[in-house]
C-alpha positions as CSV (number, residue, x, y, z in Angstrom):
1,X,-45.8,-6.9,19.9
2,X,-48.2,-3.4,19.6
3,X,-51.9,-3.6,20.8
4,X,-53.1,-3.1,17.0
5,X,-50.5,-6.1,16.0
6,X,-51.9,-8.7,18.8
7,X,-55.5,-8.4,17.5
8,X,-57.0,-10.8,15.0
9,X,-57.7,-9.3,11.2
10,X,-61.1,-8.1,10.1
11,X,-60.8,-10.4,7.5
12,X,-61.4,-13.3,10.1
13,X,-64.8,-11.6,10.8
14,X,-65.9,-11.3,7.4
15,X,-65.4,-14.7,6.7
16,X,-66.6,-15.8,10.4
17,X,-70.1,-14.0,8.9
18,X,-69.4,-16.0,5.4
19,X,-69.1,-19.2,7.1
20,X,-72.0,-18.7,10.0
21,X,-74.5,-18.5,7.1
22,X,-73.4,-21.4,5.2
23,X,-73.5,-23.3,8.2
24,X,-76.9,-22.3,8.8
25,X,-77.7,-23.2,5.7
26,X,-76.1,-26.8,5.9
27,X,-76.5,-27.6,9.5
28,X,-80.4,-26.3,9.1
29,X,-80.6,-28.9,6.3
30,X,-78.9,-31.6,8.4
31,X,-81.2,-31.5,11.1
32,X,-84.4,-32.1,9.1
33,X,-83.2,-33.8,6.0
34,X,-83.0,-37.7,7.4
35,X,-86.8,-37.2,9.0
36,X,-87.9,-35.6,5.3
37,X,-86.5,-38.9,3.5
38,X,-88.4,-41.1,6.0
39,X,-91.5,-39.3,6.7
40,X,-92.0,-37.9,3.3
41,X,-90.2,-40.1,0.8
42,X,-91.0,-43.1,2.5
43,X,-87.5,-44.6,2.9
44,X,-86.3,-46.7,5.4
45,X,-84.4,-45.5,8.4
46,X,-81.5,-47.8,7.1
47,X,-81.3,-46.8,3.9
48,X,-81.7,-43.0,5.0
49,X,-78.9,-43.2,7.2
50,X,-76.8,-44.6,4.5
51,X,-78.0,-41.7,2.0
52,X,-77.2,-39.0,4.7
53,X,-73.7,-40.7,4.9
54,X,-73.0,-41.1,1.5
55,X,-74.2,-37.1,1.0
56,X,-72.3,-36.2,3.7
57,X,-69.3,-38.0,2.4
58,X,-69.7,-36.3,-1.0
59,X,-69.7,-33.0,0.4
60,X,-66.1,-33.6,2.3
61,X,-64.9,-35.2,-0.8
62,X,-65.4,-32.7,-3.6
63,X,-63.6,-29.9,-1.2
64,X,-60.3,-31.8,-3.4
65,X,-61.7,-31.0,-6.4
66,X,-62.7,-27.4,-5.0
67,X,-59.0,-27.0,-4.1
68,X,-57.6,-28.1,-7.2
69,X,-59.6,-25.7,-9.2
70,X,-59.0,-23.1,-6.8
71,X,-55.0,-23.4,-6.7
72,X,-54.6,-24.0,-10.6
73,X,-57.5,-21.7,-12.4
74,X,-60.2,-19.7,-9.8
75,X,-58.5,-18.5,-7.3
76,X,-60.2,-18.5,-3.6
77,X,-62.6,-15.8,-4.0
78,X,-64.5,-16.7,-7.1
79,X,-64.8,-20.7,-5.7
80,X,-66.1,-19.3,-2.6
81,X,-69.0,-17.0,-4.8
82,X,-69.5,-20.2,-7.4
83,X,-70.1,-22.7,-4.1
84,X,-72.6,-20.5,-1.8
85,X,-75.0,-19.8,-5.0
86,X,-74.8,-23.9,-6.0
87,X,-75.9,-24.2,-2.5
88,X,-78.8,-21.7,-2.4
89,X,-79.9,-23.7,-5.3
90,X,-79.9,-26.9,-3.9
91,X,-81.6,-26.3,-0.8
92,X,-84.7,-24.5,-3.0
93,X,-84.4,-27.6,-5.0
94,X,-85.1,-29.5,-1.9
95,X,-87.9,-27.1,-1.1
96,X,-89.5,-28.4,-5.0
97,X,-89.0,-31.7,-3.8
98,X,-91.0,-31.6,-0.2
99,X,-93.6,-29.2,-2.3
100,X,-94.5,-31.9,-4.7
101,X,-93.8,-35.1,-3.1
102,X,-97.9,-35.7,-2.2
103,X,-99.0,-35.6,-5.5
104,X,-95.9,-37.2,-7.3
105,X,-93.6,-39.2,-5.2
106,X,-91.0,-40.1,-8.3
107,X,-90.4,-36.3,-9.2
108,X,-89.6,-35.5,-5.8
109,X,-87.4,-38.2,-5.2
110,X,-85.8,-37.3,-8.8
111,X,-85.6,-33.4,-7.5
112,X,-84.4,-34.3,-3.7
113,X,-81.2,-36.4,-5.3
114,X,-80.6,-33.3,-7.8
115,X,-80.5,-31.2,-4.8
116,X,-78.2,-33.4,-3.3
117,X,-75.6,-33.4,-6.1
118,X,-75.7,-29.5,-6.7
119,X,-75.0,-29.2,-2.5
120,X,-72.5,-31.5,-2.7
121,X,-70.8,-29.7,-5.4
122,X,-71.3,-26.0,-4.0
123,X,-69.7,-27.5,-0.9
124,X,-66.6,-28.4,-2.5
125,X,-66.0,-25.1,-4.0
126,X,-66.7,-23.2,-0.8
127,X,-65.2,-25.2,1.7
128,X,-61.4,-25.8,1.6
129,X,-61.4,-22.3,-0.1
130,X,-62.6,-20.3,2.8
131,X,-60.7,-22.2,5.6
132,X,-57.6,-21.9,3.3
133,X,-58.5,-18.0,3.4
134,X,-58.1,-17.9,7.0
135,X,-54.6,-19.3,6.9
136,X,-53.7,-16.8,4.6
137,X,-54.9,-13.7,6.8
138,X,-52.0,-13.8,9.0
139,X,-48.1,-13.5,8.3
140,X,-45.4,-15.7,8.9
141,X,-44.5,-14.4,12.4
142,X,-48.3,-14.6,13.5
143,X,-48.7,-18.5,12.2
144,X,-48.7,-19.4,16.2
145,X,-52.0,-17.7,16.4
146,X,-53.9,-19.9,13.9
147,X,-55.2,-22.4,16.5
148,X,-57.0,-19.2,18.1
149,X,-58.0,-18.0,14.9
150,X,-59.6,-21.3,13.9
151,X,-61.1,-21.8,17.6
152,X,-62.7,-18.2,16.5
153,X,-63.5,-18.9,13.0
154,X,-65.3,-22.5,14.2
155,X,-67.5,-20.0,16.7
156,X,-68.8,-19.1,13.5
157,X,-69.8,-22.2,12.0
158,X,-71.6,-23.0,15.5
159,X,-73.1,-19.8,15.6
160,X,-74.4,-20.4,12.2
161,X,-75.1,-24.2,13.0
162,X,-77.2,-23.2,16.2
163,X,-79.2,-20.2,14.1
164,X,-79.7,-23.3,11.7
165,X,-80.6,-26.0,14.0
166,X,-83.0,-24.1,15.6
167,X,-85.3,-21.7,12.9
168,X,-85.1,-24.9,10.1
169,X,-86.9,-27.3,12.8
170,X,-89.2,-24.6,13.8
171,X,-90.3,-24.1,10.6
172,X,-90.1,-27.4,8.9
173,X,-90.9,-30.4,12.1
174,X,-94.1,-28.9,13.0
175,X,-96.8,-31.5,14.9
176,X,-100.2,-30.5,14.4
177,X,-102.6,-32.4,17.4
178,X,-99.7,-34.5,17.9
179,X,-99.2,-35.6,14.3
180,X,-95.7,-34.7,12.5
181,X,-97.2,-32.5,9.3
182,X,-95.2,-33.9,7.0
183,X,-95.8,-30.6,4.0
184,X,-93.8,-28.7,6.7
185,X,-90.5,-29.9,5.7
186,X,-90.5,-27.2,2.7
187,X,-90.1,-24.3,5.2
188,X,-86.9,-25.6,6.5
189,X,-85.2,-25.8,3.2
190,X,-86.3,-22.3,2.1
191,X,-84.9,-20.9,5.0
192,X,-81.6,-22.9,4.7
193,X,-81.3,-21.2,1.0
194,X,-82.2,-17.9,2.2
195,X,-79.4,-18.1,4.6
196,X,-76.9,-19.3,1.7
197,X,-77.5,-16.1,-0.1
198,X,-77.2,-14.0,2.6
199,X,-74.1,-15.5,3.4
200,X,-72.6,-15.4,-0.2
201,X,-73.9,-11.4,-0.1
202,X,-71.8,-10.4,3.0
203,X,-68.7,-12.1,1.3
204,X,-69.4,-10.4,-2.0
205,X,-69.4,-7.4,-0.4
206,X,-66.9,-6.9,1.9
207,X,-64.4,-9.1,0.3
208,X,-62.3,-6.2,-1.3
209,X,-61.7,-4.2,1.7
210,X,-61.3,-6.6,4.3
211,X,-60.3,-10.4,3.3
212,X,-56.7,-8.9,2.5
213,X,-53.0,-9.7,3.7
214,X,-51.8,-7.5,6.7
215,X,-49.9,-5.6,3.6
216,X,-53.2,-4.4,2.2
217,X,-53.2,-7.0,-0.9
218,X,-56.1,-8.8,-2.1
219,X,-56.4,-12.4,-0.6
220,X,-57.7,-15.6,-2.9
221,X,-57.4,-14.2,-6.3
222,X,-56.2,-15.8,-9.3
223,X,-53.2,-18.3,-9.3
224,X,-51.8,-16.6,-12.1
225,X,-51.2,-13.4,-9.7
226,X,-49.9,-14.9,-7.1
227,X,-47.0,-13.0,-5.6
228,X,-43.7,-15.0,-4.5
229,X,-43.0,-12.6,-1.3
230,X,-46.0,-14.6,-0.1
231,X,-44.1,-18.0,-0.1
232,X,-41.2,-19.3,2.2
233,X,-37.8,-18.6,1.3
234,X,-36.7,-21.3,-1.1
235,X,-40.4,-22.7,-1.2
236,X,-41.3,-24.1,-4.5
237,X,-44.4,-22.5,-5.9
238,X,-45.7,-25.2,-7.7
239,X,-46.4,-28.9,-7.4
240,X,-44.7,-31.1,-9.6
241,X,-46.4,-34.4,-10.9
242,X,-44.7,-36.5,-12.7
243,X,-46.6,-37.9,-16.0
244,X,-45.9,-41.2,-14.1
245,X,-46.9,-40.4,-10.7
246,X,-50.7,-39.5,-12.4
247,X,-50.7,-42.5,-14.4
248,X,-50.0,-44.7,-11.4
249,X,-52.8,-42.6,-9.4
250,X,-55.4,-43.4,-11.8
251,X,-54.9,-47.3,-11.8
252,X,-54.3,-47.3,-8.4
253,X,-57.8,-45.8,-7.8
254,X,-59.2,-48.2,-10.2
255,X,-58.1,-50.9,-8.7
256,X,-58.8,-49.5,-4.7
257,X,-62.6,-48.6,-6.0
258,X,-63.0,-51.9,-7.0
259,X,-61.0,-53.9,-4.6
260,X,-63.2,-52.0,-1.8
261,X,-66.6,-52.4,-3.6
262,X,-65.6,-55.9,-3.8
263,X,-65.7,-55.9,0.2
264,X,-68.8,-53.9,0.4
265,X,-71.6,-55.8,1.3
266,X,-75.5,-55.0,-0.2
267,X,-77.1,-53.8,-3.3
268,X,-77.1,-50.0,-2.3
269,X,-76.0,-47.9,-4.8
270,X,-74.7,-45.0,-2.1
271,X,-72.7,-47.9,-0.8
272,X,-71.2,-50.0,-3.7
273,X,-70.4,-47.0,-5.5
274,X,-70.2,-44.0,-3.8
275,X,-68.6,-45.0,-0.4
276,X,-65.7,-47.1,-2.1
277,X,-65.1,-44.1,-4.7
278,X,-65.0,-42.0,-1.4
279,X,-62.5,-44.5,-0.1
280,X,-60.4,-44.5,-3.1
281,X,-60.3,-41.0,-3.9
282,X,-58.5,-40.6,-0.4
283,X,-56.0,-42.9,-0.4
284,X,-55.2,-41.8,-3.9
285,X,-54.9,-38.0,-3.6
286,X,-52.5,-38.7,-0.2
287,X,-50.4,-40.9,-2.5
288,X,-50.4,-38.5,-5.6
289,X,-49.3,-35.4,-3.3
290,X,-46.5,-36.9,-1.6
291,X,-45.5,-38.1,-4.9
292,X,-44.2,-34.3,-5.9
293,X,-40.6,-34.4,-6.7
294,X,-40.6,-30.9,-5.3
295,X,-41.1,-31.6,-1.2
296,X,-38.3,-31.4,0.7
297,X,-37.7,-34.2,3.7
298,X,-39.5,-31.6,6.2
299,X,-42.1,-31.1,3.8
300,X,-43.3,-34.3,3.0
301,X,-42.7,-35.7,7.3
302,X,-45.4,-32.9,8.0
303,X,-47.6,-33.9,5.0
304,X,-46.9,-37.4,6.2
305,X,-48.3,-35.7,9.8
306,X,-51.2,-34.8,8.2
307,X,-52.0,-37.6,6.6
308,X,-52.0,-40.0,9.6
309,X,-53.8,-37.4,11.9
310,X,-56.2,-37.5,9.4
311,X,-56.7,-41.0,9.2
312,X,-57.6,-41.0,13.3
313,X,-60.3,-38.1,12.3
314,X,-62.1,-40.5,10.5
315,X,-63.2,-42.5,13.8
316,X,-64.2,-39.4,15.4
317,X,-66.6,-38.0,12.7
318,X,-68.3,-41.6,12.2
319,X,-69.3,-41.4,15.8
320,X,-69.8,-37.7,15.8
321,X,-72.2,-37.3,12.7
322,X,-74.3,-40.2,14.0
323,X,-76.2,-36.4,15.2
324,X,-78.1,-36.3,12.0
325,X,-79.1,-40.0,11.5
326,X,-79.3,-42.2,14.4
327,X,-79.3,-40.1,17.1
328,X,-82.0,-38.3,15.8
329,X,-83.9,-41.2,15.1
330,X,-83.2,-42.3,18.7
331,X,-84.9,-38.7,19.6
332,X,-87.7,-39.5,17.6
333,X,-88.7,-42.5,18.6
334,X,-87.6,-43.3,21.9
335,X,-86.7,-40.3,23.9
336,X,-89.2,-38.1,26.3
337,X,-88.3,-35.0,24.5
338,X,-90.0,-33.0,27.6
339,X,-87.7,-29.9,27.8
340,X,-89.0,-27.7,30.7
341,X,-92.8,-28.7,30.0
342,X,-92.0,-27.6,26.4
343,X,-92.0,-30.4,24.0
344,X,-89.0,-30.3,21.4
345,X,-89.4,-31.0,17.9
346,X,-87.0,-34.1,17.5
347,X,-84.8,-32.7,15.0
348,X,-83.8,-29.5,17.0
349,X,-82.2,-31.8,19.8
350,X,-79.2,-31.6,17.7
351,X,-78.9,-27.7,18.3
352,X,-77.3,-28.6,21.5
353,X,-74.0,-29.2,19.9
354,X,-74.2,-26.0,18.4
355,X,-75.1,-23.7,21.7
356,X,-72.3,-25.5,23.3
357,X,-69.6,-25.0,21.0
358,X,-70.3,-21.3,20.6
359,X,-70.2,-21.0,24.8
360,X,-67.3,-22.4,25.0
361,X,-65.0,-22.3,22.1
362,X,-63.5,-19.0,23.1
363,X,-63.0,-20.8,27.2
364,X,-60.8,-23.2,24.9
365,X,-59.1,-20.7,22.9
366,X,-58.2,-18.8,25.7
367,X,-57.1,-22.2,27.6
368,X,-54.9,-23.0,24.7
369,X,-53.4,-19.5,24.8
370,X,-52.8,-19.5,28.8
371,X,-51.3,-23.5,28.1
372,X,-48.8,-21.8,24.9
373,X,-47.8,-18.7,27.6
374,X,-46.6,-21.3,30.2
375,X,-44.9,-23.5,28.0
376,X,-47.5,-26.5,28.5
377,X,-50.0,-26.2,25.2
378,X,-49.9,-30.2,24.3
379,X,-49.1,-30.4,20.5
380,X,-52.2,-31.0,18.4
381,X,-52.2,-34.6,18.1
382,X,-52.9,-35.0,21.6
383,X,-55.2,-32.6,21.5
384,X,-57.1,-34.3,18.9
385,X,-56.5,-38.1,21.1
386,X,-58.1,-36.0,23.9
387,X,-61.3,-35.5,21.3
388,X,-61.6,-39.1,20.3
389,X,-61.2,-39.8,24.3
390,X,-64.3,-37.6,24.9
391,X,-66.0,-38.7,22.3
392,X,-65.6,-42.6,23.5
393,X,-66.9,-41.3,26.8
394,X,-70.0,-39.7,25.4
395,X,-70.8,-43.2,24.2
396,X,-70.1,-44.8,27.0
397,X,-72.3,-42.9,29.3
398,X,-75.4,-42.9,27.1
399,X,-75.0,-47.0,26.5
400,X,-75.3,-47.0,30.1
401,X,-78.7,-45.2,29.9
402,X,-80.2,-47.2,27.6
403,X,-79.1,-50.4,28.7
404,X,-82.2,-51.1,31.0
405,X,-85.0,-49.2,28.3
406,X,-86.0,-52.4,27.1
407,X,-88.8,-51.7,24.1
408,X,-90.9,-49.3,25.6
409,X,-89.0,-47.0,28.2
410,X,-88.1,-43.8,26.6
411,X,-84.2,-42.1,27.3
412,X,-84.4,-39.0,29.4
413,X,-83.6,-35.9,26.9
414,X,-80.8,-35.3,29.8
415,X,-78.8,-37.6,28.6
416,X,-78.6,-36.5,24.9
417,X,-77.7,-32.9,26.0
418,X,-74.7,-34.4,28.3
419,X,-74.0,-36.2,25.1
420,X,-73.6,-33.3,22.8
421,X,-72.3,-31.7,25.8
422,X,-69.0,-34.2,26.0
423,X,-69.1,-34.2,22.2
424,X,-68.9,-30.6,22.0
425,X,-65.5,-30.4,24.2
426,X,-64.3,-33.2,22.2
427,X,-64.9,-31.2,18.8
428,X,-63.3,-28.0,20.6
429,X,-60.2,-30.3,20.9
430,X,-60.1,-32.1,17.2
431,X,-62.2,-30.1,14.5
432,X,-60.4,-26.3,15.1
433,X,-57.0,-27.9,16.1
434,X,-56.9,-30.1,13.0
435,X,-58.1,-27.5,10.5
436,X,-55.0,-25.1,12.3
437,X,-52.8,-28.0,12.1
438,X,-53.1,-28.2,8.0
439,X,-52.5,-24.4,8.0
440,X,-49.4,-24.5,9.8
441,X,-47.6,-28.0,8.1
442,X,-49.3,-27.9,4.7
443,X,-46.4,-26.2,1.8
444,X,-48.6,-23.2,0.4
445,X,-48.5,-24.8,-2.8
446,X,-50.6,-27.0,-1.6
447,X,-52.8,-25.2,0.9
448,X,-56.1,-25.9,-0.8
449,X,-55.3,-29.4,-1.9
450,X,-54.1,-30.6,1.3
451,X,-57.3,-28.8,3.3
452,X,-59.1,-31.0,0.3
453,X,-57.0,-34.0,1.7
454,X,-58.0,-33.2,5.3
455,X,-62.0,-32.7,4.8
456,X,-61.5,-36.3,2.6
457,X,-60.6,-37.9,6.0
458,X,-64.2,-36.3,7.2
459,X,-65.5,-37.7,3.9
460,X,-64.5,-41.2,4.9
461,X,-65.5,-40.7,8.5
462,X,-69.1,-39.7,7.3
463,X,-69.6,-42.6,5.3
464,X,-68.4,-44.6,8.0
465,X,-71.2,-42.8,9.7
466,X,-73.7,-43.9,7.6
467,X,-72.5,-47.7,7.4
468,X,-72.5,-47.5,11.3
469,X,-75.8,-45.6,11.5
470,X,-77.4,-48.1,9.2
471,X,-76.7,-51.0,12.2
472,X,-78.7,-48.8,14.4
473,X,-81.4,-51.8,16.0
474,X,-84.9,-51.6,15.9
475,X,-85.9,-48.6,19.0
476,X,-89.3,-48.5,20.6
477,X,-91.8,-47.6,17.8
478,X,-91.0,-50.3,15.8
479,X,-92.4,-52.5,18.3
480,X,-95.2,-50.4,18.9
481,X,-96.3,-50.6,15.6
482,X,-95.6,-54.3,15.4
483,X,-98.0,-54.7,18.3
484,X,-100.4,-52.6,16.7
485,X,-100.2,-55.1,13.3
486,X,-100.2,-58.4,15.6
487,X,-96.9,-59.4,15.1
488,X,-94.6,-59.8,18.4
489,X,-91.1,-58.3,17.0
490,X,-88.9,-59.1,20.1
491,X,-90.3,-62.6,19.3
492,X,-89.0,-62.5,15.4
493,X,-85.9,-60.6,16.3
494,X,-84.9,-63.4,18.7
495,X,-86.0,-65.9,16.1
496,X,-88.5,-67.4,18.3
497,X,-91.1,-67.5,15.5
498,X,-90.7,-67.3,12.0
499,X,-93.2,-64.7,10.4
500,X,-95.6,-65.3,7.2
501,X,-94.5,-64.3,4.1
502,X,-97.8,-61.6,4.9
503,X,-96.5,-60.9,7.8
504,X,-92.9,-59.8,6.2
505,X,-94.5,-58.1,3.7
506,X,-96.7,-55.9,6.5
507,X,-93.2,-55.4,8.3
508,X,-91.7,-54.1,5.1
509,X,-94.4,-51.5,4.3
510,X,-93.9,-50.2,7.6
511,X,-90.5,-49.9,7.2
512,X,-89.6,-52.5,9.9
513,X,-86.5,-54.8,9.9
514,X,-87.5,-58.1,10.6
515,X,-84.2,-59.1,11.4
516,X,-81.1,-57.6,13.7
517,X,-78.1,-55.6,11.8
518,X,-75.0,-56.9,11.5
519,X,-71.7,-55.4,12.0
520,X,-68.1,-57.0,10.8
521,X,-69.8,-60.3,11.7
522,X,-71.6,-59.4,15.4
523,X,-75.2,-58.9,15.5
524,X,-76.5,-55.6,17.2
525,X,-79.6,-56.9,19.4
526,X,-80.1,-53.7,21.1
527,X,-78.8,-49.5,22.1
528,X,-76.5,-50.4,24.2
529,X,-74.5,-52.6,21.8
530,X,-74.8,-50.5,19.2
531,X,-73.2,-47.7,21.4
532,X,-70.5,-49.5,22.9
533,X,-69.1,-49.9,19.1
534,X,-68.5,-46.1,19.0
535,X,-66.6,-47.0,22.5
536,X,-64.5,-49.3,21.2
537,X,-63.8,-47.4,17.9
538,X,-63.1,-44.0,19.2
539,X,-61.8,-45.1,22.5
540,X,-58.9,-47.4,20.2
541,X,-58.2,-44.4,18.2
542,X,-57.2,-42.2,21.2
543,X,-55.1,-44.5,22.4
544,X,-53.3,-45.1,19.5
545,X,-52.8,-41.6,18.5
546,X,-51.8,-40.7,22.2
547,X,-49.0,-43.4,21.8
548,X,-48.1,-42.0,18.1
549,X,-47.1,-38.6,19.7
550,X,-43.5,-38.7,20.4
551,X,-42.9,-39.8,16.5
552,X,-45.5,-37.1,15.3
553,X,-43.4,-34.1,17.2
554,X,-40.3,-35.0,15.8
555,X,-41.9,-35.2,12.1
556,X,-43.7,-31.7,12.9
557,X,-40.3,-30.1,13.0
558,X,-41.3,-27.5,15.4
559,X,-44.6,-27.0,14.5
560,X,-46.7,-27.3,17.4
């Protein structure tokens, strides 16, 4: 292979830049979103965590719709442009929400819900299509380079995340004389909107010149203009869903929705409506795709591998996405944020993940290349099992460091930084590898749709993250607030005293719960028990996925 052919196509760097600005927009907003909900819109932390999980879940549910619309009607390019503009508009609505809450809280809440809805659909059009285009840049004989390509692409994601998680908190999470300026959040949201506009412009002006096939043909155009030569020999070019399969899918979705809702506790609309929609959609779409009568046995086996891996990915994201909810609340309420003499804003602690990914993505890419050259590269599911094991380790370490904090002790920021370092290694073993795996195993006619399915596993993970984030027990600030109100919160939680109705009202007004959270029948008394939930979930998932490797390797039919 010549030196030119060995290089990655220039289109990868265009997609890198586009995704970088989009991730600035998304992660910058994410860094301050829950703090805005709690401090400006006066939500309880539990409700903010649930809404946060539902929002992220819907962001990864709508790629199913975006993938379908792209494959059938608009094409990748048009969907990326539409999605980018919608997300920029959504961030502007958040800016207006953060500008009006002090004079009209009801309007601010309405604008916030509308903004999140617009961002959800914008993300749905954008995300599966740009990922699909990365895989399409490479000719059939160079598909082995996809792990490296997606790792480079992932650097763009995390460079954007680093910029967003630095600039948006710097502008939006501001303290004046030791008191948070709740009016500053709007500037963080405005910066996120500007970043998304920049990303959309990068793609618009450079797509025709660089985002092309090795033969120079434009990628991601209208589906009606697809070239049959782009498909494998003997591969079907269109999905074939029977009327019966479509009807069964609709009925299955309805049954699953009500079944999941039946087992969902509480009255929160996000938990009782949005979460069941996410879970039911994922299962239904997976069943519909596998029912396609044009699938060969090899194609069906490979799709099943995607499904199995996607299931285990749920537990990874459920643990990883505590960054924007419970870990942010812990950073805000029970962490010493002194970083080499500088008092870091709590929303900015997440930035270490982006820093570490950008620092280590290339070394991980080189590692996979070296192992491949020596014939020792593990198959993708094994890499992902390693990622799950690493995230379990990160939570085990943090669990043991919060064990003796009590109600007033502060966690050293170095332990959160270490957690993000280990979780970064976990992410690099799992997320870009998962994207690459979908690109390698998907039949071309299902490429965007199967990326949508894979993102549905993220959606389910984020929904689970919201549920798990809502079981965060009371942190140090809650005990201090209760003490100022003349209430011994620890005695209330231990049920040594029964609070009066007046005391319960005071606690509620100050966003303090009078009961310990419960998860699957177990009461969570402290942060140690909270973090051990993640150790158990991700640890078990890692072991099971690793044990499945011989079966998955066989079903992948030669794809690594």
